[in-house]
All heavy atoms as TSV, in Angstrom:
chain	resi	resn	atom	element	x	y	z
A	1	MET	N	N	-30.109	107.707	25.667
A	1	MET	CA	C	-29.799	107.999	24.247
A	1	MET	C	C	-29.871	106.747	23.504
A	1	MET	O	O	-29.420	105.774	23.922
A	1	MET	CB	C	-28.495	108.698	24.113
A	1	MET	CG	C	-28.120	108.833	22.634
A	1	MET	SD	S	-26.520	109.306	22.357
A	1	MET	CE	C	-26.551	111.097	22.685
A	2	LYS	N	N	-30.671	106.780	22.445
A	2	LYS	CA	C	-30.723	105.560	21.593
A	2	LYS	C	C	-29.634	105.622	20.523
A	2	LYS	O	O	-29.533	106.677	19.826
A	2	LYS	CB	C	-32.102	105.302	21.103
A	2	LYS	CG	C	-32.304	104.051	20.358
A	2	LYS	CD	C	-33.730	103.868	20.009
A	2	LYS	CE	C	-33.902	102.493	19.334
A	2	LYS	NZ	N	-34.948	101.673	19.674
A	3	ILE	N	N	-29.016	104.595	20.214
A	3	ILE	CA	C	-27.910	104.474	19.158
A	3	ILE	C	C	-28.346	103.531	18.108
A	3	ILE	O	O	-29.121	102.594	18.376
A	3	ILE	CB	C	-26.530	104.326	19.648
A	3	ILE	CG1	C	-26.369	102.913	20.237
A	3	ILE	CG2	C	-25.984	105.339	20.529
A	3	ILE	CD1	C	-24.992	102.551	20.495
A	4	SER	N	N	-27.895	103.697	16.885
A	4	SER	CA	C	-28.331	102.802	15.815
A	4	SER	C	C	-27.671	101.418	16.033
A	4	SER	O	O	-26.728	101.140	16.868
A	4	SER	CB	C	-27.726	103.312	14.485
A	4	SER	OG	O	-26.338	103.194	14.386
A	5	GLU	N	N	-28.208	100.406	15.336
A	5	GLU	CA	C	-27.796	99.025	15.427
A	5	GLU	C	C	-26.338	98.989	15.087
A	5	GLU	O	O	-25.499	98.314	15.640
A	5	GLU	CB	C	-28.621	98.218	14.568
A	5	GLU	CG	C	-28.420	96.612	14.794
A	5	GLU	CD	C	-29.311	95.817	14.032
A	5	GLU	OE1	O	-30.586	96.121	13.948
A	5	GLU	OE2	O	-28.927	94.839	13.381
A	6	GLU	N	N	-25.924	99.618	13.917
A	6	GLU	CA	C	-24.623	99.665	13.493
A	6	GLU	C	C	-23.663	100.298	14.507
A	6	GLU	O	O	-22.590	99.629	14.746
A	6	GLU	CB	C	-24.400	100.429	12.157
A	6	GLU	CG	C	-22.955	100.486	11.552
A	6	GLU	CD	C	-23.024	101.144	10.249
A	6	GLU	OE1	O	-24.001	101.658	9.820
A	6	GLU	OE2	O	-21.840	101.346	9.805
A	7	SER	N	N	-23.946	101.261	15.172
A	7	SER	CA	C	-23.167	101.903	16.210
A	7	SER	C	C	-23.075	100.899	17.403
A	7	SER	O	O	-21.959	100.918	17.964
A	7	SER	CB	C	-23.711	103.225	16.705
A	7	SER	OG	O	-23.564	104.066	15.633
A	8	ALA	N	N	-24.115	100.235	17.754
A	8	ALA	CA	C	-24.028	99.367	18.819
A	8	ALA	C	C	-23.059	98.183	18.514
A	8	ALA	O	O	-22.415	97.768	19.388
A	8	ALA	CB	C	-25.490	98.801	19.111
A	9	ARG	N	N	-23.142	97.682	17.290
A	9	ARG	CA	C	-22.165	96.622	16.903
A	9	ARG	C	C	-20.690	97.110	17.058
A	9	ARG	O	O	-19.776	96.419	17.481
A	9	ARG	CB	C	-22.372	96.206	15.385
A	9	ARG	CG	C	-23.620	95.118	15.394
A	9	ARG	CD	C	-23.633	94.400	13.951
A	9	ARG	NE	N	-23.649	95.351	12.828
A	9	ARG	CZ	C	-24.685	95.877	12.334
A	9	ARG	NH1	N	-25.847	95.539	12.744
A	9	ARG	NH2	N	-24.649	96.648	11.185
A	10	HIS	N	N	-20.545	98.365	16.506
A	10	HIS	CA	C	-19.125	99.019	16.666
A	10	HIS	C	C	-18.688	99.028	18.133
A	10	HIS	O	O	-17.570	98.744	18.537
A	10	HIS	CB	C	-19.028	100.449	16.095
A	10	HIS	CG	C	-19.042	100.371	14.615
A	10	HIS	ND1	N	-17.976	99.929	13.865
A	10	HIS	CD2	C	-19.858	100.879	13.693
A	10	HIS	CE1	C	-18.139	100.028	12.516
A	10	HIS	NE2	N	-19.360	100.729	12.464
A	11	LEU	N	N	-19.590	99.462	18.992
A	11	LEU	CA	C	-19.341	99.494	20.348
A	11	LEU	C	C	-19.092	98.102	21.007
A	11	LEU	O	O	-18.119	97.912	21.790
A	11	LEU	CB	C	-20.488	100.251	21.115
A	11	LEU	CG	C	-20.286	100.540	22.522
A	11	LEU	CD1	C	-18.989	101.385	22.727
A	11	LEU	CD2	C	-21.498	101.254	23.155
A	12	ASP	N	N	-19.881	97.148	20.638
A	12	ASP	CA	C	-19.653	95.776	21.219
A	12	ASP	C	C	-18.409	95.228	20.652
A	12	ASP	O	O	-17.759	94.659	21.427
A	12	ASP	CB	C	-20.815	94.810	20.634
A	12	ASP	CG	C	-22.134	95.029	21.329
A	12	ASP	OD1	O	-22.130	95.708	22.506
A	12	ASP	OD2	O	-23.192	94.692	20.764
A	13	THR	N	N	-17.902	95.549	19.466
A	13	THR	CA	C	-16.651	95.025	18.901
A	13	THR	C	C	-15.621	95.666	19.730
A	13	THR	O	O	-14.610	94.895	20.057
A	13	THR	CB	C	-16.582	95.321	17.398
A	13	THR	OG1	O	-17.640	94.734	16.640
A	13	THR	CG2	C	-15.183	94.877	16.886
A	14	ALA	N	N	-15.608	96.883	20.021
A	14	ALA	CA	C	-14.522	97.630	20.834
A	14	ALA	C	C	-14.495	97.065	22.188
A	14	ALA	O	O	-13.409	96.726	22.706
A	14	ALA	CB	C	-14.815	99.102	20.862
A	15	ILE	N	N	-15.655	96.753	22.818
A	15	ILE	CA	C	-15.640	96.061	24.233
A	15	ILE	C	C	-15.016	94.696	24.221
A	15	ILE	O	O	-14.133	94.396	25.013
A	15	ILE	CB	C	-17.149	96.029	24.703
A	15	ILE	CG1	C	-17.577	97.482	25.039
A	15	ILE	CG2	C	-17.183	95.155	25.952
A	15	ILE	CD1	C	-19.084	97.474	25.323
A	16	LEU	N	N	-15.350	93.986	23.055
A	16	LEU	CA	C	-14.748	92.538	23.053
A	16	LEU	C	C	-13.260	92.663	22.790
A	16	LEU	O	O	-12.475	91.847	23.357
A	16	LEU	CB	C	-15.357	91.731	21.818
A	16	LEU	CG	C	-16.865	91.411	22.202
A	16	LEU	CD1	C	-17.462	90.798	20.861
A	16	LEU	CD2	C	-16.889	90.351	23.263
A	17	LEU	N	N	-12.821	93.668	21.814
A	17	LEU	CA	C	-11.333	93.732	21.765
A	17	LEU	C	C	-10.656	94.184	22.963
A	17	LEU	O	O	-9.619	93.633	23.238
A	17	LEU	CB	C	-11.187	94.772	20.564
A	17	LEU	CG	C	-11.496	94.442	19.144
A	17	LEU	CD1	C	-11.708	95.619	18.345
A	17	LEU	CD2	C	-10.398	93.472	18.700
A	18	MET	N	N	-11.202	95.136	23.797
A	18	MET	CA	C	-10.492	95.459	24.898
A	18	MET	C	C	-10.559	94.364	25.999
A	18	MET	O	O	-9.663	94.307	26.949
A	18	MET	CB	C	-11.203	96.691	25.513
A	18	MET	CG	C	-10.942	97.971	24.614
A	18	MET	SD	S	-9.229	98.174	24.138
A	18	MET	CE	C	-8.364	98.444	25.573
A	19	GLU	N	N	-11.642	93.552	26.123
A	19	GLU	CA	C	-11.624	92.337	26.913
A	19	GLU	C	C	-10.379	91.456	26.621
A	19	GLU	O	O	-9.794	90.888	27.449
A	19	GLU	CB	C	-12.979	91.586	26.989
A	19	GLU	CG	C	-14.123	92.410	27.527
A	19	GLU	CD	C	-15.412	91.812	27.453
A	19	GLU	OE1	O	-15.575	90.716	26.773
A	19	GLU	OE2	O	-16.321	92.317	28.105
A	20	GLY	N	N	-10.187	91.103	25.271
A	20	GLY	CA	C	-9.112	90.492	24.867
A	20	GLY	C	C	-7.849	91.067	25.288
A	20	GLY	O	O	-6.838	90.268	25.688
A	21	VAL	N	N	-7.590	92.320	25.240
A	21	VAL	CA	C	-6.442	93.066	25.668
A	21	VAL	C	C	-6.245	92.768	27.217
A	21	VAL	O	O	-5.188	92.448	27.610
A	21	VAL	CB	C	-6.582	94.536	25.360
A	21	VAL	CG1	C	-5.380	95.371	26.159
A	21	VAL	CG2	C	-6.424	94.734	23.771
A	22	LYS	N	N	-7.330	92.897	27.863
A	22	LYS	CA	C	-7.199	92.650	29.319
A	22	LYS	C	C	-6.737	91.276	29.648
A	22	LYS	O	O	-5.909	91.021	30.547
A	22	LYS	CB	C	-8.602	92.991	29.962
A	22	LYS	CG	C	-8.570	92.839	31.539
A	22	LYS	CD	C	-9.944	93.250	32.048
A	22	LYS	CE	C	-10.124	93.121	33.532
A	22	LYS	NZ	N	-11.397	93.318	34.034
A	23	GLU	N	N	-7.238	90.374	28.896
A	23	GLU	CA	C	-6.996	88.933	29.055
A	23	GLU	C	C	-5.502	88.622	28.817
A	23	GLU	O	O	-4.699	88.026	29.454
A	23	GLU	CB	C	-7.786	88.005	28.218
A	23	GLU	CG	C	-7.416	86.609	28.380
A	23	GLU	CD	C	-8.327	85.738	27.381
A	23	GLU	OE1	O	-9.433	86.018	27.051
A	23	GLU	OE2	O	-7.700	84.826	26.781
A	24	SER	N	N	-5.014	89.281	27.643
A	24	SER	CA	C	-3.510	89.184	27.261
A	24	SER	C	C	-2.612	89.790	28.180
A	24	SER	O	O	-1.484	89.328	28.401
A	24	SER	CB	C	-3.438	89.817	25.817
A	24	SER	OG	O	-3.969	89.095	24.876
A	25	MET	N	N	-3.059	90.970	28.811
A	25	MET	CA	C	-2.207	91.660	29.840
A	25	MET	C	C	-2.080	90.766	31.033
A	25	MET	O	O	-0.902	90.855	31.784
A	25	MET	CB	C	-2.777	92.829	30.217
A	25	MET	CG	C	-3.032	93.922	29.156
A	25	MET	SD	S	-1.369	94.492	28.441
A	25	MET	CE	C	-0.857	95.486	29.779
A	26	SER	N	N	-2.858	89.831	31.351
A	26	SER	CA	C	-2.741	88.967	32.589
A	26	SER	C	C	-2.203	87.509	32.227
A	26	SER	O	O	-2.055	86.722	33.090
A	26	SER	CB	C	-3.970	88.842	33.290
A	26	SER	OG	O	-4.975	88.211	32.542
A	27	ALA	N	N	-1.864	87.346	30.866
A	27	ALA	CA	C	-1.380	86.043	30.434
A	27	ALA	C	C	0.052	85.757	31.070
A	27	ALA	O	O	0.952	86.706	31.153
A	27	ALA	CB	C	-1.265	85.983	28.962
A	28	GLU	N	N	0.281	84.681	31.335
A	28	GLU	CA	C	1.430	84.086	32.039
A	28	GLU	C	C	2.353	83.369	30.881
A	28	GLU	O	O	1.799	82.620	30.178
A	28	GLU	CB	C	1.264	83.178	33.271
A	28	GLU	CG	C	0.592	83.889	34.360
A	28	GLU	CD	C	1.428	84.892	35.061
A	28	GLU	OE1	O	2.693	84.726	35.129
A	28	GLU	OE2	O	0.913	85.826	35.552
A	29	PRO	N	N	3.629	83.493	31.016
A	29	PRO	CA	C	4.463	82.711	30.094
A	29	PRO	C	C	4.297	81.212	30.300
A	29	PRO	O	O	4.068	80.853	31.446
A	29	PRO	CB	C	5.840	83.227	30.384
A	29	PRO	CG	C	5.811	84.573	31.172
A	29	PRO	CD	C	4.333	84.457	31.783
A	30	ASP	N	N	4.598	80.485	29.283
A	30	ASP	CA	C	4.710	79.070	29.354
A	30	ASP	C	C	5.842	78.490	30.115
A	30	ASP	O	O	6.716	79.360	30.551
A	30	ASP	CB	C	4.403	78.333	28.090
A	30	ASP	CG	C	5.553	78.603	27.124
A	30	ASP	OD1	O	6.602	79.025	27.553
A	30	ASP	OD2	O	5.346	78.238	25.783
A	31	LYS	N	N	5.959	77.247	30.211
A	31	LYS	CA	C	7.276	76.688	31.061
A	31	LYS	C	C	8.502	77.114	30.379
A	31	LYS	O	O	9.548	77.018	31.115
A	31	LYS	CB	C	7.162	75.247	31.105
A	31	LYS	CG	C	7.007	74.356	29.951
A	31	LYS	CD	C	6.891	72.993	30.244
A	31	LYS	CE	C	6.728	72.078	28.867
A	31	LYS	NZ	N	6.433	70.772	29.202
A	32	TRP	N	N	8.467	77.551	29.210
A	32	TRP	CA	C	9.828	77.938	28.564
A	32	TRP	C	C	9.919	79.509	28.629
A	32	TRP	O	O	10.853	79.947	27.926
A	32	TRP	CB	C	9.900	77.508	27.077
A	32	TRP	CG	C	9.854	75.927	26.870
A	32	TRP	CD1	C	10.949	75.208	27.151
A	32	TRP	CD2	C	8.845	75.090	26.613
A	32	TRP	NE1	N	10.656	73.854	27.007
A	32	TRP	CE2	C	9.213	73.821	26.708
A	32	TRP	CE3	C	7.414	75.370	26.308
A	32	TRP	CZ2	C	8.372	72.715	26.447
A	32	TRP	CZ3	C	6.580	74.233	26.073
A	32	TRP	CH2	C	7.098	73.100	26.116
A	33	GLY	N	N	8.979	80.118	29.152
A	33	GLY	CA	C	9.075	81.608	29.288
A	33	GLY	C	C	8.581	82.327	28.153
A	33	GLY	O	O	8.844	83.550	27.852
A	34	CYS	N	N	7.706	81.770	27.201
A	34	CYS	CA	C	7.223	82.194	26.026
A	34	CYS	C	C	5.718	82.637	26.139
A	34	CYS	O	O	5.011	81.966	26.805
A	34	CYS	CB	C	7.423	81.395	24.836
A	34	CYS	SG	S	9.033	80.890	24.452
A	35	ILE	N	N	5.446	83.698	25.505
A	35	ILE	CA	C	3.992	84.157	25.490
A	35	ILE	C	C	3.448	83.681	24.128
A	35	ILE	O	O	4.215	84.017	23.188
A	35	ILE	CB	C	3.892	85.736	25.617
A	35	ILE	CG1	C	4.327	86.213	27.031
A	35	ILE	CG2	C	2.506	86.167	25.468
A	35	ILE	CD1	C	3.566	85.897	28.290
A	36	SER	N	N	2.280	83.166	24.176
A	36	SER	CA	C	1.713	82.778	22.836
A	36	SER	C	C	1.421	83.987	21.972
A	36	SER	O	O	1.223	85.150	22.475
A	36	SER	CB	C	0.427	81.861	23.056
A	36	SER	OG	O	-0.549	82.761	23.793
A	37	PRO	N	N	1.380	83.761	20.655
A	37	PRO	CA	C	1.236	84.886	19.776
A	37	PRO	C	C	-0.041	85.726	19.978
A	37	PRO	O	O	0.016	87.012	19.757
A	37	PRO	CB	C	1.264	84.305	18.378
A	37	PRO	CG	C	1.842	82.945	18.504
A	37	PRO	CD	C	1.704	82.504	19.911
A	38	GLU	N	N	-1.071	85.244	20.453
A	38	GLU	CA	C	-2.348	86.014	20.588
A	38	GLU	C	C	-2.197	86.854	21.710
A	38	GLU	O	O	-3.054	87.611	22.014
A	38	GLU	CB	C	-3.602	84.983	20.690
A	38	GLU	CG	C	-3.586	84.056	21.832
A	38	GLU	CD	C	-3.088	82.724	21.645
A	38	GLU	OE1	O	-2.411	82.536	20.571
A	38	GLU	OE2	O	-3.234	81.844	22.491
A	39	HIS	N	N	-1.118	86.693	22.580
A	39	HIS	CA	C	-0.994	87.593	23.751
A	39	HIS	C	C	0.234	88.426	23.646
A	39	HIS	O	O	0.713	89.021	24.529
A	39	HIS	CB	C	-0.978	86.719	25.082
A	39	HIS	CG	C	-2.051	85.871	25.345
A	39	HIS	ND1	N	-3.258	86.497	25.465
A	39	HIS	CD2	C	-2.361	84.496	25.468
A	39	HIS	CE1	C	-4.182	85.464	25.799
A	39	HIS	NE2	N	-3.632	84.367	25.745
A	40	SER	N	N	0.722	88.474	22.474
A	40	SER	CA	C	2.041	89.214	22.224
A	40	SER	C	C	1.780	90.771	22.267
A	40	SER	O	O	0.556	91.216	22.058
A	40	SER	CB	C	2.701	88.916	20.872
A	40	SER	OG	O	1.801	89.366	19.844
A	41	ARG	N	N	2.758	91.536	22.426
A	41	ARG	CA	C	2.650	92.990	22.423
A	41	ARG	C	C	2.103	93.476	21.116
A	41	ARG	O	O	1.245	94.381	21.014
A	41	ARG	CB	C	4.081	93.678	22.599
A	41	ARG	CG	C	4.596	93.681	23.975
A	41	ARG	CD	C	5.849	94.319	24.048
A	41	ARG	NE	N	6.483	94.100	25.322
A	41	ARG	CZ	C	7.673	94.439	25.708
A	41	ARG	NH1	N	8.429	95.004	24.767
A	41	ARG	NH2	N	8.171	94.180	26.918
A	42	GLU	N	N	2.500	92.814	20.047
A	42	GLU	CA	C	1.941	93.306	18.662
A	42	GLU	C	C	0.500	92.993	18.562
A	42	GLU	O	O	-0.250	93.839	18.103
A	42	GLU	CB	C	2.705	92.447	17.580
A	42	GLU	CG	C	4.225	92.884	17.441
A	42	GLU	CD	C	4.988	92.152	18.464
A	42	GLU	OE1	O	4.611	91.205	19.047
A	42	GLU	OE2	O	6.260	92.566	18.596
A	43	SER	N	N	0.029	91.876	19.177
A	43	SER	CA	C	-1.432	91.592	19.088
A	43	SER	C	C	-2.209	92.589	19.966
A	43	SER	O	O	-3.200	92.941	19.614
A	43	SER	CB	C	-1.601	90.115	19.585
A	43	SER	OG	O	-2.947	89.823	19.600
A	44	ILE	N	N	-1.612	92.766	21.106
A	44	ILE	CA	C	-2.258	93.808	22.042
A	44	ILE	C	C	-2.436	95.150	21.338
A	44	ILE	O	O	-3.466	95.946	21.318
A	44	ILE	CB	C	-1.593	93.845	23.320
A	44	ILE	CG1	C	-1.623	92.592	24.135
A	44	ILE	CG2	C	-1.983	95.105	24.138
A	44	ILE	CD1	C	-0.777	92.389	25.288
A	45	HIS	N	N	-1.248	95.603	20.734
A	45	HIS	CA	C	-1.307	96.846	19.954
A	45	HIS	C	C	-2.235	96.867	19.001
A	45	HIS	O	O	-3.078	97.779	18.762
A	45	HIS	CB	C	0.079	97.142	19.516
A	45	HIS	CG	C	0.181	98.506	18.813
A	45	HIS	ND1	N	0.017	98.635	17.520
A	45	HIS	CD2	C	0.289	99.767	19.226
A	45	HIS	CE1	C	0.142	99.841	17.006
A	45	HIS	NE2	N	0.400	100.528	18.089
A	46	ARG	N	N	-2.388	95.945	18.125
A	46	ARG	CA	C	-3.290	95.734	16.995
A	46	ARG	C	C	-4.698	95.948	17.531
A	46	ARG	O	O	-5.554	96.601	17.010
A	46	ARG	CB	C	-3.047	94.412	16.209
A	46	ARG	CG	C	-3.850	94.324	14.949
A	46	ARG	CD	C	-3.602	92.972	14.340
A	46	ARG	NE	N	-4.477	92.026	15.017
A	46	ARG	CZ	C	-3.921	90.991	15.793
A	46	ARG	NH1	N	-2.507	90.807	15.872
A	46	ARG	NH2	N	-4.711	90.106	16.352
A	47	ARG	N	N	-5.002	95.135	18.565
A	47	ARG	CA	C	-6.404	95.147	19.136
A	47	ARG	C	C	-6.823	96.497	19.617
A	47	ARG	O	O	-7.859	96.964	19.510
A	47	ARG	CB	C	-6.594	94.105	20.219
A	47	ARG	CG	C	-6.645	92.696	19.541
A	47	ARG	CD	C	-6.912	91.722	20.462
A	47	ARG	NE	N	-5.650	91.230	21.044
A	47	ARG	CZ	C	-5.386	90.527	22.068
A	47	ARG	NH1	N	-6.472	90.051	22.781
A	47	ARG	NH2	N	-4.256	90.239	22.558
A	48	CYS	N	N	-5.788	97.158	20.292
A	48	CYS	CA	C	-5.997	98.512	20.837
A	48	CYS	C	C	-6.392	99.525	19.654
A	48	CYS	O	O	-7.340	100.345	19.807
A	48	CYS	CB	C	-4.959	99.079	21.568
A	48	CYS	SG	S	-4.832	98.231	23.193
A	49	VAL	N	N	-5.570	99.480	18.543
A	49	VAL	CA	C	-5.714	100.266	17.446
A	49	VAL	C	C	-7.151	99.954	16.708
A	49	VAL	O	O	-7.867	100.932	16.419
A	49	VAL	CB	C	-4.628	100.167	16.426
A	49	VAL	CG1	C	-4.910	100.776	15.113
A	49	VAL	CG2	C	-3.354	100.657	16.904
A	50	GLN	N	N	-7.467	98.704	16.649
A	50	GLN	CA	C	-8.733	98.380	16.095
A	50	GLN	C	C	-9.864	98.841	16.949
A	50	GLN	O	O	-10.809	99.410	16.510
A	50	GLN	CB	C	-8.859	96.864	15.910
A	50	GLN	CG	C	-9.995	96.472	15.169
A	50	GLN	CD	C	-10.042	94.929	14.859
A	50	GLN	OE1	O	-9.135	94.205	15.064
A	50	GLN	NE2	N	-11.198	94.487	14.219
A	51	ALA	N	N	-9.731	98.706	18.345
A	51	ALA	CA	C	-10.874	99.188	19.169
A	51	ALA	C	C	-11.031	100.591	19.039
A	51	ALA	O	O	-12.115	101.251	19.097
A	51	ALA	CB	C	-10.423	98.914	20.682
A	52	ARG	N	N	-9.957	101.422	18.995
A	52	ARG	CA	C	-10.055	102.891	18.863
A	52	ARG	C	C	-10.684	103.154	17.527
A	52	ARG	O	O	-11.634	104.138	17.499
A	52	ARG	CB	C	-8.552	103.448	18.738
A	52	ARG	CG	C	-8.547	104.842	18.478
A	52	ARG	CD	C	-7.062	105.444	18.597
A	52	ARG	NE	N	-7.183	106.894	18.533
A	52	ARG	CZ	C	-7.154	107.587	17.229
A	52	ARG	NH1	N	-7.106	107.051	16.177
A	52	ARG	NH2	N	-7.127	108.934	17.343
A	53	GLN	N	N	-10.496	102.348	16.536
A	53	GLN	CA	C	-11.175	102.781	15.198
A	53	GLN	C	C	-12.647	102.460	15.322
A	53	GLN	O	O	-13.455	103.141	14.776
A	53	GLN	CB	C	-10.645	101.766	14.081
A	53	GLN	CG	C	-9.253	102.135	13.633
A	53	GLN	CD	C	-9.065	103.531	13.074
A	53	GLN	OE1	O	-9.935	104.006	12.371
A	53	GLN	NE2	N	-8.053	104.379	13.564
A	54	GLU	N	N	-13.001	101.400	15.992
A	54	GLU	CA	C	-14.410	101.046	16.270
A	54	GLU	C	C	-15.033	102.145	17.127
A	54	GLU	O	O	-16.254	102.572	16.813
A	54	GLU	CB	C	-14.583	99.705	17.094
A	54	GLU	CG	C	-14.117	98.537	16.275
A	54	GLU	CD	C	-15.022	98.264	15.035
A	54	GLU	OE1	O	-16.107	98.583	15.054
A	54	GLU	OE2	O	-14.414	97.532	14.223
A	55	LEU	N	N	-14.323	102.761	18.126
A	55	LEU	CA	C	-14.984	103.819	18.840
A	55	LEU	C	C	-15.023	105.124	18.084
A	55	LEU	O	O	-15.978	105.878	18.331
A	55	LEU	CB	C	-14.041	103.979	20.084
A	55	LEU	CG	C	-14.208	102.915	21.252
A	55	LEU	CD1	C	-13.125	103.086	22.327
A	55	LEU	CD2	C	-15.528	102.815	21.785
A	56	LEU	N	N	-14.100	105.351	17.197
A	56	LEU	CA	C	-14.153	106.558	16.355
A	56	LEU	C	C	-15.530	106.522	15.491
A	56	LEU	O	O	-16.106	107.388	15.215
A	56	LEU	CB	C	-13.023	106.728	15.528
A	56	LEU	CG	C	-11.764	107.196	16.318
A	56	LEU	CD1	C	-10.493	107.198	15.344
A	56	LEU	CD2	C	-11.994	108.645	16.828
A	57	GLN	N	N	-15.736	105.214	15.005
A	57	GLN	CA	C	-16.892	104.992	14.247
A	57	GLN	C	C	-18.322	105.431	15.042
A	57	GLN	O	O	-19.175	106.010	14.659
A	57	GLN	CB	C	-17.130	103.741	13.748
A	57	GLN	CG	C	-16.095	103.297	12.602
A	57	GLN	CD	C	-16.342	104.031	11.339
A	57	GLN	OE1	O	-17.367	104.388	10.878
A	57	GLN	NE2	N	-15.168	104.458	10.853
A	58	VAL	N	N	-18.268	105.039	16.295
A	58	VAL	CA	C	-19.419	105.253	17.259
A	58	VAL	C	C	-19.438	106.793	17.352
A	58	VAL	O	O	-20.590	107.475	17.299
A	58	VAL	CB	C	-19.231	104.577	18.567
A	58	VAL	CG1	C	-20.404	105.060	19.507
A	58	VAL	CG2	C	-19.339	103.067	18.430
A	59	GLN	N	N	-18.344	107.455	17.546
A	59	GLN	CA	C	-18.197	108.854	17.827
A	59	GLN	C	C	-18.785	109.698	16.542
A	59	GLN	O	O	-19.536	110.629	16.749
A	59	GLN	CB	C	-16.871	109.279	18.205
A	59	GLN	CG	C	-16.695	110.764	18.404
A	59	GLN	CD	C	-15.325	111.191	18.675
A	59	GLN	OE1	O	-14.239	110.570	18.188
A	59	GLN	NE2	N	-15.065	112.308	19.419
A	60	LYS	N	N	-18.294	109.169	15.378
A	60	LYS	CA	C	-18.791	109.848	14.180
A	60	LYS	C	C	-20.290	109.699	14.076
A	60	LYS	O	O	-20.921	110.742	13.627
A	60	LYS	CB	C	-17.969	109.133	13.037
A	60	LYS	CG	C	-18.355	109.704	11.699
A	60	LYS	CD	C	-17.401	109.069	10.710
A	60	LYS	CE	C	-18.054	108.758	9.433
A	60	LYS	NZ	N	-17.244	108.062	8.471
A	61	ALA	N	N	-20.822	108.652	14.335
A	61	ALA	CA	C	-22.288	108.369	14.298
A	61	ALA	C	C	-23.141	109.257	15.251
A	61	ALA	O	O	-24.264	109.710	14.869
A	61	ALA	CB	C	-22.687	106.939	14.427
A	62	LEU	N	N	-22.451	109.587	16.388
A	62	LEU	CA	C	-23.093	110.424	17.266
A	62	LEU	C	C	-23.149	111.928	17.052
A	62	LEU	O	O	-23.857	112.626	17.690
A	62	LEU	CB	C	-22.532	110.182	18.722
A	62	LEU	CG	C	-22.728	108.689	19.254
A	62	LEU	CD1	C	-22.098	108.615	20.663
A	62	LEU	CD2	C	-24.252	108.506	19.460
A	63	ARG	N	N	-22.375	112.206	16.085
A	63	ARG	CA	C	-22.276	113.721	15.783
A	63	ARG	C	C	-23.452	114.217	14.904
A	63	ARG	O	O	-24.144	113.443	14.163
A	63	ARG	CB	C	-21.109	114.038	14.980
A	63	ARG	CG	C	-19.810	113.988	15.971
A	63	ARG	CD	C	-18.644	114.397	15.254
A	63	ARG	NE	N	-17.428	114.211	16.132
A	63	ARG	CZ	C	-16.321	114.576	15.798
A	63	ARG	NH1	N	-16.035	115.016	14.595
A	63	ARG	NH2	N	-15.344	114.509	16.748
């Protein structure tokens, strides 16, 4: 199946966001026991929501 260039960009964005989530899930605390802001729960949640929105755009285009 061939998808449009726009849908492919949405799909690529979702993949990149989820790769970032995967990286954050394996992040280790620093020597003070802190996790950097880009690996925080809030950041992970935000990226998951954004990835979901990107995938919904792809799904919408496929209908």
